[in-house]
C-alpha positions, 0 to 999 in steps of 0.5 A: 050719486047725481047722474051726468046728462051725456048731450050736457057734456058733449056741448060743450064742443059747442061752445061759443069761442073768443075767435080772436083769442083761438087765431092767437093761440094758432099762431102762438110763436108767431104772435105779436106783442100786442096779441101776448097782451090780449092773452095776458087780458084774457087769462086775468078774466078767467080769473075774474079780474078786469084788465087794462093794456098800456104795453109798457109805456108809461109803467115801467115795463108793464103790459097789463094791469088787473083789477078788482073792485077798481083795485090794482092788483096784478102786474103783467109783463108779456114777451112774445119771444119766438123759441123756433128764432130766438136764441137767448132766454129771458135773462135775470135783469128782466125779471130783476127789473119787472120785479122791483117794480111790482114791488115798489108800485104795491101790486099785490101780485106779478106775472111775466108771461112769455112764449119762451123761456127763462134763464136759471138765474131768472127762475131763481126770482120767483116767489110768492109775489111773482109768478114766471109763466113760461111756454109750457105754464102758458100752454098749460094755463091755456088748456085749463082755462079754455078748453074748448079753443085749445081741443079745436087749436088741436083739432085745426092742427092734426088737419094742417098739411090739408088746403084752407077753404077759400070760402070760410078761410078757417077749415080745411078741405077734405079729398071726397069721392062722389059715387053718383057722379063718379068724380072726386071733389073737396069739402070743408069741414068747417062750413060744408063747402063742396068744391069741384076741380079745386086747385090748390093755388098755393101749391102752384 
């Protein structure tokens, strides 16, 4: 039985990450259409496709195209709808229109990605050529193909009530006590900045 190097496993947490993708995932509910297109491209890349964003302007609602060996194989439509604000789910007419484009344009697959959900009639349109990826499925895919980014996003979610570091604008500030100086200070878990007499401007 092959041995497992614990340090190699733990080193996965230090792998370089796509900072833009990470920032989009952190605010996925509020992401723009262009940002969701970027997420779609990242997923296609993870699936070993080249990709191009066309944003639906000249290709009947298709936002992203996936290529293999310069052949168009995957058509993607993205709808960035905030489930905390949108009062409707993606309807069957939108799905049927996209499905028709996938078939008529001879794409091998169609992916309809949304940060919201599909109506029950829309879900019935899914088949071996069309995959409907709702909010839950999207998070599942991101967790599968970008585990380090998702782990970091979850980590930051657990600290979101803390103040953001004014130096790196990424880390969170923890209030600690310096015994030698007998004073409290704030320490950034991301950039190691130490701030004495910290004032939370957001709370003012």
